Every structure is written in C-alpha cells, then in structure tokens.
SERO-4910 file (N, C-alpha, C, O; in steps of 0.05 Angstrom, whole numbers):
BEGIN
 pado doro    nc1    nc2    nc3   cac1   cac2   cac3    cc1    cc2    cc3    oc1    oc2    oc3
  Met    A   2260   1777    -53   2238   1774    -59   2226   1773    -87   2214   1794    -93
  Asp    A   2224   1749   -110   2215   1765   -132   2192   1783   -138   2187   1788   -115
  Val    A   2180   1792   -148   2151   1810   -150   2152   1809   -175   2165   1825   -188
  Asn    A   2132   1781   -187   2118   1791   -218   2098   1812   -224   2075   1809   -215
  Glu    A   2105   1837   -244   2085   1849   -243   2075   1850   -276   2088   1848   -296
  Val    A   2043   1854   -271   2031   1844   -296   2005   1867   -309   1981   1869   -301
  Leu    A   2017   1881   -328   2000   1906   -337   1969   1886   -342   1965   1866   -356
  Leu    A   1950   1900   -324   1922   1888   -337   1897   1907   -347   1878   1913   -334
  Pro    A   1904   1916   -378   1887   1936   -393   1863   1942   -377   1850   1925   -365
  Gly    A   1860   1962   -378   1834   1976   -372   1831   1968   -344   1810   1977   -334
  Val    A   1844   1954   -329   1836   1948   -293   1857   1964   -279   1849   1985   -268
  Gly    A   1888   1957   -278   1911   1961   -271   1928   1952   -271   1938   1950   -294
  Met    A   1947   1937   -245   1967   1922   -244   1961   1899   -226   1949   1900   -204
  Leu    A   1971   1877   -237   1977   1854   -208   2009   1853   -210   2025   1858   -228
  Tyr    A   2010   1846   -180   2029   1839   -170   2026   1811   -159   2006   1801   -150
  Glu    A   2051   1802   -161   2051   1767   -148   2079   1757   -135   2102   1762   -141
  Phe    A   2070   1745   -120   2110   1736   -106   2092   1708    -94   2068   1702    -94
  Thr    A   2120   1694    -81   2109   1666    -77   2122   1677    -43   2140   1693    -41
  Asn    A   2108   1665    -18   2122   1670      4   2133   1648     13   2126   1630     -3
  Gln    A   2147   1638     31   2163   1616     44   2149   1586     45   2157   1563     43
  Asp    A   2125   1600     50   2109   1578     47   2102   1553     14   2097   1529     10
  Gly    A   2103   1574      0   2104   1569    -22   2069   1575    -36   2061   1566    -58
  Asp    A   2057   1589    -21   2031   1607    -34   2035   1626    -50   2053   1642    -43
  Arg    A   2025   1629    -69   2022   1649    -92   2003   1666    -87   1979   1661    -85
  Ile    A   2017   1696    -84   2001   1712    -66   2002   1739    -90   2022   1750   -101
  Gly    A   1974   1743    -94   1974   1762   -114   1952   1794   -102   1932   1794    -86
  Val    A   1964   1817   -116   1952   1840   -106   1949   1848   -135   1964   1849   -154
  Val    A   1922   1854   -129   1910   1871   -167   1901   1907   -147   1883   1915   -133
  Ala    A   1932   1919   -161   1920   1946   -154   1906   1961   -181   1917   1967   -203
  Arg    A   1875   1963   -172   1854   1977   -198   1866   2006   -202   1883   2019   -189
  Arg    A   1849   2014   -229   1860   2041   -234   1846   2060   -212   1853   2083   -206
  Ser    A   1822   2043   -201   1800   2055   -189   1816   2072   -159   1806   2090   -144
  Arg    A   1838   2062   -159   1855   2056   -125   1849   2040   -115   1868   2035   -100
  Asp    A   1830   2023   -112   1820   1998    -94   1844   1976   -103   1860   1978   -122
  Phe    A   1839   1956    -86   1858   1930    -79   1841   1909    -82   1817   1907    -78
  Glu    A   1859   1890    -92   1847   1862    -84   1870   1843    -81   1890   1842    -95
  Leu    A   1864   1827    -61   1887   1812    -50   1876   1775    -58   1852   1768    -58
  Val    A   1893   1762    -63   1882   1740    -71   1905   1719    -66   1929   1727    -65
  Val    A   1899   1692    -62   1912   1668    -55   1912   1648    -75   1888   1641    -75
  Tyr    A   1927   1631    -96   1923   1616   -121   1916   1593   -103   1921   1592    -79
  Ala    A   1905   1574   -118   1893   1548   -113   1932   1543   -118   1950   1558   -128
  Asp    A   1932   1507   -104   1954   1495   -106   1951   1488   -138   1966   1493   -157
  Asp    A   1929   1477   -137   1926   1457   -166   1928   1477   -192   1942   1473   -212
  Ser    A   1914   1496   -190   1915   1511   -218   1923   1539   -217   1907   1553   -205
  Pro    A   1950   1554   -228   1959   1581   -222   1946   1599   -230   1950   1622   -224
  Asp    A   1927   1591   -247   1902   1618   -257   1878   1616   -240   1859   1629   -248
  Gln    A   1875   1601   -219   1848   1606   -205   1858   1616   -175   1878   1605   -164
  Ala    A   1843   1636   -163   1844   1649   -148   1832   1642   -124   1808   1638   -128
  Gly    A   1837   1640   -107   1828   1627    -72   1808   1655    -67   1794   1668    -82
  Pro    A   1815   1660    -39   1791   1678    -25   1803   1701    -31   1828   1702    -30
  Met    A   1787   1728    -40   1791   1748    -50   1784   1768    -26   1763   1767    -12
  Leu    A   1807   1787    -22   1799   1811      3   1804   1838    -16   1823   1844    -30
  Arg    A   1777   1852    -11   1781   1882    -23   1786   1903    -10   1769   1906      8
  Leu    A   1805   1922    -11   1805   1941      2   1793   1971    -13   1789   1973    -37
  Thr    A   1790   1987      0   1792   2016     -9   1819   2031    -14   1838   2017     -6
  Gly    A   1825   2049    -21   1856   2060    -26   1862   2067     10   1883   2062     22
  Glu    A   1843   2078     20   1845   2094     48   1850   2056     74   1857   2053     97
  Glu    A   1843   2042     57   1842   2017     75   1866   2001     68   1875   1986     85
  Ala    A   1876   2003     47   1908   1988     36   1926   2008     50   1946   1997     59
  Asp    A   1924   2039     55   1942   2057     56   1951   2051     95   1972   2054    107
  Thr    A   1931   2045    103   1927   2033    135   1943   2010    138   1959   2009    157
  Leu    A   1941   1990    123   1944   1963    119   1978   1966    119   1994   1954    134
  Ala    A   1982   1979    104   2011   1985     91   2024   1997    118   2046   1988    124
  Glu    A   2017   2012    130   2024   2025    148   2032   2009    171   2055   2008    181
  Ile    A   2010   1994    180   2008   1974    198   2037   1954    194   2056   1950    209
  Leu    A   2032   1943    168   2052   1928    162   2084   1932    159   2102   1915    162
  Gly    A   2087   1961    153   2107   1980    153   2122   1991    172   2145   1999    170
  Ala    A   2104   1991    196   2111   2012    221   2137   2004    229   2158   2017    229
  Pro    A   2133   1968    239   2161   1947    252   2184   1951    239   2206   1950    250
  Arg    A   2179   1958    212   2205   1947    195   2220   1977    184   2239   1977    168
  Ile    A   2207   1999    196   2221   2027    183   2251   2037    193   2268   2051    182
  Ala    A   2250   2023    221   2282   2024    226   2295   2010    214   2313   2020    200
  Glu    A   2292   1992    214   2304   1970    210   2314   1975    165   2335   1972    153
  Arg    A   2292   1980    159   2293   1995    135   2324   2018    132   2345   2014    119
  Phe    A   2317   2043    148   2330   2058    152   2359   2048    158   2376   2061    146
  Ala    A   2370   2024    176   2392   2009    185   2399   2003    153   2418   2015    144
  Asp    A   2389   1993    144   2399   1976    123   2416   2000    104   2439   2001     96
  Leu    A   2392   2020    103   2404   2052     84   2429   2054    100   2449   2053     85
  Thr    A   2436   2057    123   2457   2069    136   2483   2046    134   2507   2049    137
  Arg    A   2472   2028    130   2505   2003    120   2522   2012    101   2546   2012    102
  Glu    A   2501   2024     75   2511   2032     45   2525   2054     50   2542   2058     32
  Val    A   2525   2071     66   2531   2099     64   2554   2108     94   2544   2112    116
  Pro    A   2576   2108     89   2596   2108    112   2593   2129    129   2596   2151    118
  Gly    A   2587   2129    160   2584   2152    167   2560   2164    182   2554   2180    200
  Leu    A   2545   2140    157   2512   2149    166   2500   2134    189   2514   2114    193
  Ser    A   2482   2135    206   2475   2118    222   2432   2125    224   2417   2141    213
  Ala    A   2429   2106    240   2408   2107    241   2393   2102    270   2394   2078    276
  Gly    A   2381   2116    288   2380   2112    310   2350   2110    322   2335   2111    303
  Gln    A   2336   2107    346   2310   2116    343   2311   2125    383   2319   2112    402
  Val    A   2299   2151    383   2298   2171    402   2270   2163    415   2255   2159    396
  Glu    A   2255   2159    440   2232   2155    446   2235   2185    462   2255   2198    467
  Val    A   2200   2192    471   2198   2213    480   2185   2205    501   2171   2185    500
  Arg    A   2187   2217    519   2179   2205    551   2161   2227    555   2162   2249    545
  Ala    A   2141   2214    575   2127   2234    590   2142   2252    608   2162   2245    622
  Gly    A   2126   2287    608   2138   2295    628   2169   2312    615   2179   2332    626
  Thr    A   2177   2303    598   2203   2318    582   2200   2342    572   2178   2345    560
  Arg    A   2215   2362    572   2208   2384    563   2196   2389    534   2183   2410    531
  Phe    A   2199   2370    509   2187   2376    492   2166   2359    485   2158   2357    462
  Ala    A   2158   2349    502   2131   2324    500   2103   2338    500   2093   2346    521
  Gly    A   2092   2341    479   2070   2362    477   2083   2386    462   2078   2407    473
  Ser    A   2097   2386    440   2110   2403    433   2114   2401    402   2112   2380    390
  Pro    A   2122   2426    389   2118   2417    359   2158   2409    355   2178   2421    362
  Leu    A   2157   2392    345   2185   2388    336   2212   2404    328   2236   2402    332
  Gly    A   2193   2421    312   2206   2448    308   2222   2458    330   2246   2462    329
  Glu    A   2207   2462    351   2222   2469    383   2252   2465    388   2269   2481    396
  Thr    A   2252   2437    378   2270   2423    389   2297   2436    371   2320   2434    380
  Arg    A   2294   2446    351   2312   2452    335   2339   2426    332   2363   2429    337
  Ala    A   2330   2407    324   2342   2386    327   2363   2382    302   2386   2375    304
  Arg    A   2352   2387    283   2374   2388    260   2394   2404    251   2411   2400    234
  Thr    A   2384   2430    272   2405   2464    272   2426   2451    295   2450   2455    292
  Arg    A   2419   2439    311   2435   2436    336   2448   2414    333   2459   2407    353
  Thr    A   2451   2398    314   2464   2371    313   2471   2359    292   2489   2342    290
  Gly    A   2453   2371    271   2463   2362    242   2441   2330    232   2442   2322    209
  Ala    A   2428   2322    245   2424   2291    253   2384   2307    239   2372   2328    245
  Ser    A   2377   2287    222   2350   2295    218   2328   2265    230   2333   2241    235
  Val    A   2308   2280    231   2278   2260    245   2271   2257    220   2266   2278    209
  Val    A   2268   2237    207   2256   2229    187   2234   2216    179   2226   2212    156
  Ala    A   2219   2205    209   2194   2193    213   2185   2192    242   2201   2204    257
  Ile    A   2167   2182    253   2156   2182    286   2137   2156    274   2125   2152    253
  Val    A   2142   2141    298   2138   2117    300   2111   2122    318   2118   2124    342
  Arg    A   2083   2125    316   2068   2136    343   2041   2105    339   2031   2100    317
  Asp    A   2034   2090    362   2018   2073    364   2012   2055    344   1990   2045    341
  Gly    A   2037   2049    329   2041   2027    316   2038   2043    283   2044   2030    264
  Asp    A   2032   2064    281   2024   2080    252   2062   2092    254   2080   2088    271
  Val    A   2061   2108    231   2081   2118    226   2071   2145    207   2055   2144    188
  Val    A   2088   2173    222   2087   2197    208   2118   2200    187   2139   2212    193
  Ala    A   2113   2192    172   2132   2191    151   2141   2229    146   2124   2246    141
  Ser    A   2172   2238    149   2174   2260    141   2163   2288    152   2157   2310    142
  Pro    A   2164   2276    179   2140   2301    197   2158   2323    186   2180   2323    174
  Gly    A   2140   2344    196   2139   2373    196   2142   2384    212   2130   2375    231
  Pro    A   2160   2413    217   2162   2428    245   2141   2429    255   2143   2432    280
  Asp    A   2116   2427    246   2098   2428    271   2087   2406    279   2075   2408    300
  Glu    A   2087   2389    270   2087   2354    287   2089   2357    317   2111   2362    326
  Val    A   2070   2354    333   2073   2355    359   2083   2326    365   2077   2306    351
  Leu    A   2097   2326    384   2110   2301    395   2096   2295    415   2084   2311    429
  Arg    A   2096   2269    419   2076   2255    448   2091   2236    458   2106   2220    448
  Pro    A   2083   2242    486   2092   2220    495   2094   2188    492   2074   2176    500
  Gly    A   2113   2172    484   2115   2149    471   2118   2145    442   2119   2124    430
  Asp    A   2121   2174    433   2121   2170    399   2157   2167    405   2171   2177    422
  Val    A   2162   2147    382   2190   2144    367   2198   2154    349   2188   2152    326
  Leu    A   2224   2170    356   2231   2188    333   2255   2175    320   2276   2167    329
  Ile    A   2242   2177    290   2269   2155    272   2293   2174    262   2286   2185    241
  Val    A   2314   2181    270   2338   2192    267   2357   2180    251   2366   2158    256
  Ile    A   2365   2199    227   2380   2190    207   2407   2207    210   2401   2230    204
  Gly    A   2433   2206    217   2460   2227    229   2478   2207    232   2478   2183    224
  Thr    A   2500   2225    249   2525   2213    253   2513   2204    281   2491   2211    289
  His    A   2538   2180    299   2527   2178    322   2533   2201    338   2523   2202    361
  Asp    A   2543   2212    332   2544   2241    353   2513   2263    354   2498   2273    370
  Gly    A   2516   2260    330   2489   2276    328   2468   2268    331   2450   2285    334
  Ile    A   2460   2235    331   2431   2223    338   2434   2218    375   2413   2214    386
  Ala    A   2463   2219    393   2471   2222    411   2458   2253    420   2456   2258    445
  Gly    A   2452   2269    405   2453   2304    409   2423   2308    410   2411   2325    423
  Val    A   2410   2284    388   2378   2292    390   2370   2276    425   2359   2288    444
  Glu    A   2379   2249    424   2366   2251    442   2376   2257    464   2364   2247    483
  Gln    A   2398   2272    469   2400   2289    495   2386   2316    497   2385   2331    516
  Ile    A   2374   2319    474   2356   2344    470   2327   2339    475   2313   2354    488
  Val    A   2316   2315    462   2285   2308    473   2288   2301    499   2273   2314    513
  Arg    A   2300   2285    510   2303   2275    536   2307   2293    556   2302   2284    579
  Ser    A   2316   2317    553   2327   2336    576   2306   2351    586   2311   2367    604
***
C-alpha cells in the first residue's frame, strides 16, 4: 500500500493512503503530538469529511489495538526472510510454574537461545518485555528463534 507523506510547515506531517474501497484517508501527525484522522470527500480531493481527533496517548492506544493481532504475523514475515529463524506463540496457562512470575525467572533465552520479543495480553502488546515483566495466565509470548528453541520455551513455560 502506498502512503503519501506531505510536510505541513508549522503543523506536522500528513500521511495519506487509499483503502481497498477507494476511500482516501488522511492522518495528520501534529507537532503537538496530537493526531487527526480524516476521510476525503469523493467529489473533492482537497475537502475532508468527518474528522477524529486523538491525543498522543489515545493514538498509542489505537495503534496497540490495531497492531496486536498482527504482531505475530509480522514476525512470521520476518522469519521467512532469515533462514533458520522462526516465530512462535506460547501461551502462559493458569497454574503453571511461571504464571505470576517475572519473565527473567524462566531463563528462557539462556536455556534455549530463543527470545521473547513481545507479550500479547488482553489485546495489548508489551513490546520487548524486560526480565521483570510478570507473566500472567492468558499471556501469549511471541518467541523468535529456531524451531527447537521455540519448543524449548514452550516446554519451560508450560512445565
């Protein structure tokens, strides 16, 4: 998908693209860190329809909501480009040894060579979780490594 970027002097940047239905959509990223979403009128390329304003925090929340379901897919795309590298998902189940424990206590990377690069939790994404991030039942760990490494992380977390 092509995204057209336009500098708006004194305002910020405008990002425009056309969706599969032919609607032109614009996102104004203001220097104030606020955002505006617009849809252009069919009959005028310069006239925008209804506008939605978001604070920086609201935009971050929306980005997480829209991005969470696709994070594993993006890592899978990456692994297709690097021979021997795979992406996997490991669910933290209730009642298992590491549910309620910090990620670092698993020593997963040291023991398997695979890395937990994100945690999907209740539709949100914890990107690059640190060793102090507490694992919760229902968390889905996004793991990058060899097939054996990913299987090892799954065995550790589910033991």
